[in-house]
N, C-alpha and C positions, 0 to 999 in steps of 0.2 A: 691864601686867606687864613687868618688866625683862627684858632679854636674858639676864642671868645666871640668872634663875629659869626661863626657857624652856629654856635649855641644860641646867640641872639636871634638869628634868622629862624632857627627851628622853633623857638618859643613863639615868635611872631606868627609863624605859619599855624602852630597849634591854636593860638588864640583866635586867629582869623577863622579857622575851621569851626571853632566853638561858637563864634558869632553867627555863622551861617546856619549851623545845625540847631542852635537854640532859638533861631528866629529873631534875633536881636537886630536893631537898626544897623544898616550896612555902613553908616558913618563911623562905627567903631573900628572897622578895618582900617580906615584912613588914619584914625588916631593912633592905632597900634603900630602901623607901618611908619608913620612920621615920628611918633614919639618914642619909639623903641622901648627901653625898659620903663621909662616914665609913663608912656602910653599904656603899656601892659599893666603897670601898677594901678593906674587910674581905672582901667577896665575891670580889674579884679575887685578893687574896693567899691566901685560904683554898681557893678552888675553881678559878679559871681558871689562875693561874700554875703550880701543880703539874701541871696537865694539859698546859700548853704545854711544860714541861720533858720530858715523856714523848714528844713528837713531834719529828721532824727539823725540820719547818717552824717549830715553836714555838721550838726551840733556836736556829735561825738568827735568828729575830726577836729573841730575847733577846740574842743576841750582838751583833746590829747596834745595838740600843738601848744596850747597855753600851759598845760601841766609840764610839758617837756622844757619849755622856756623858763617857767617859774614853778618848780615842783613844790615849794613851800607855801604857795599862796593860800591853799585851803586851811593849812594849819594857822597861818596868820589871821585869816578871817575868823576862824573858830576862837582864837585868842581874843580878838577884838570883841566878839559877841559875848564872851565870858566877862570881859571887863565892863561891858554895858549892863549885863544882867547875869548875876551869879546864880544860875538855875541848874538843877540836875541835868537837864537836857543839854544845855550849853557846855557843861563840864564834861559830859559824856562825849559830845562831839569833839572837843579838844583832845580828849584821851584817845579817841579813835583815829583822829588825824595824826596825832603823835605816833601812835602804833604803826600806822601806814607808812610813815616816814622813817621808821626805825629808831625813833627816839623813845626807847623802852623805859628809861628812867622817868621821863616826863609822863609817859602813859601810865606807868605804875602809880605814880603819885596822884594823878588826876582820877584814875579809877578808884583808888582808895578813898579819896576825898568825897567822891560822888556816892560812895556806898555808906550813906548815913540815913538814919531814921527808917522811913518806909522802903528805902532802896538798899538796905543793908544786905539783903539776900537776893537782889535783882539778878536773874541768871545771865543777862547780857553783860552787865557790869562785872560779874564774877568771872565770866569767860574771858572778857577783855583783860582783867587783872591777871589771870593765869597765862594768857598769851604774852603779856608784858614780862611776867616773871620768867617765863621760858626764854624769852629774848634776852633777858639779863643773865642767862646761864644759871637759873635757879630751878632746875627741874623738880626737885623735891617740894619746893614751895608751890610750884604750879600744880603739882599732883594733889597736894593738900587742899588747895583752893578748889580744884575740880571735885574732889571728894565732898567738900562742904556744899558745893553747888548742887550736887545730886541729892544730898541729904535734905537740903532745904527746898529743892524743886524736883521731886521724884518723877514728875511727868515731863520734864524738859528733855528735848531731843535735839542733838546737833551733831551732824557728821564732822564738822570742823572741830567741835569740842572733843568728840570721841577720838579723832586722830591725834589731837594734841595730848590727850591722856595717854594714848599708846606710846607716843614719842617720849613723854615725860617718864613713863615707867621704864622704857628702854634706856633713857639717859641716866636713870638711877641704877642701872646695871642689872635689873631684873628681867633678863632676856626671855625666859620661859613665860613669865606673866605677860610681858609685852607681846609675845607671839600670839598668845590667846586673844589679846585685845585686837590685834591686826586681823586675825582670822574671823572674829565676830564682826569686824567693821567692813571688810573688803567687799563682800557681796553686794551690799547696798550703797557703797560709796560712789558718789557721782564724779568719776574720774579715775585716773590710774595711779595717783600718788600713794594711796594706801597699799595697793598691790605691789608697787615697786619698793616701798619701804619694808613691806613684809619680806619680799625676796632678798633685799639687802641684809636684813636681820638673819634670815635663814643662812645666807652665805657666811655671815659672821659666826654663826653657830656651827658651821661645817656641814650643813644640809644642802649641798650643792645641787643635787638632782631636783629637790623640791623648788629651789630657787629658780633653776632653769625652766621648770614647768610654768612658773608664774611669769617669767620674762616672755616665754613663748606665747602665753595667753594674752599678754598686753599687745604683742606684735600682731597676733591674729585679730584682736579687737580693732586695732588701728587699721587693718586692711578692710574690715567689714563696715565700720562705722563712717558717718559722713565726714567730709573734708573739714568742716568747722570744728568737729571734735578733735581731729588730728592737730589742727592749729592750736586749740586750747591746751591740749595735752602734750605738745611738742617736747618739752623738757624731759618728761617721764618716758615718752616713747624713745627718745634718744638714748636714755640710760639703758632701756631694755635692749635696744639694738647693740649698744656697746658691750653689754654684759652677756648677751645670749650667745651660746656656742653652737653654731650650725643651725 
């Protein structure tokens, strides 16, 4: 028996089990068995897909699949909305979608254009502009934008913005100043990125023992915190495992 036939049979069995467990009409089993892949496709489109759309988890799954198939669709939608109505909100959305897709030049242009009039010192727009500048390998410009952000919005708080500032200072070659920024950030930061970046900078500066202590702390936290946290922080935990000695 060929692998293709075996695979088809396994899928048919899985669909048939789903029919029974979900309490759907048993005629679906006949359609699945007789129709093979066509029958299974009909069952999925008629019964499973509508159910997925009614649940949050299903909606997230559908969005992830659509985003993987067409990763630029949100950016295109934002561009169409801006063509229909050139508003600060629509321009901000296009800038954010461009940033998410790594189109830093477009993002930088859109954030700048959006920062007009009442929105000239909008903290979210200024942070987005700094992110685009950093993505364009302009750390000094990103740092200056963040400095202006804080001057204009002294009460604004953002872990993401603070981390970007620390990275910009480091990229400017001011390692001691960057280390102070990481130290101020790491305790309240929601995740392991700040701690790992601090450890990497310490290694770069020759402070291996301090770096190892931070890697060990990340690994300890990974063992103690829930599984979802480990999944979310997997890239940073992997770096800690790779760099930690013993």
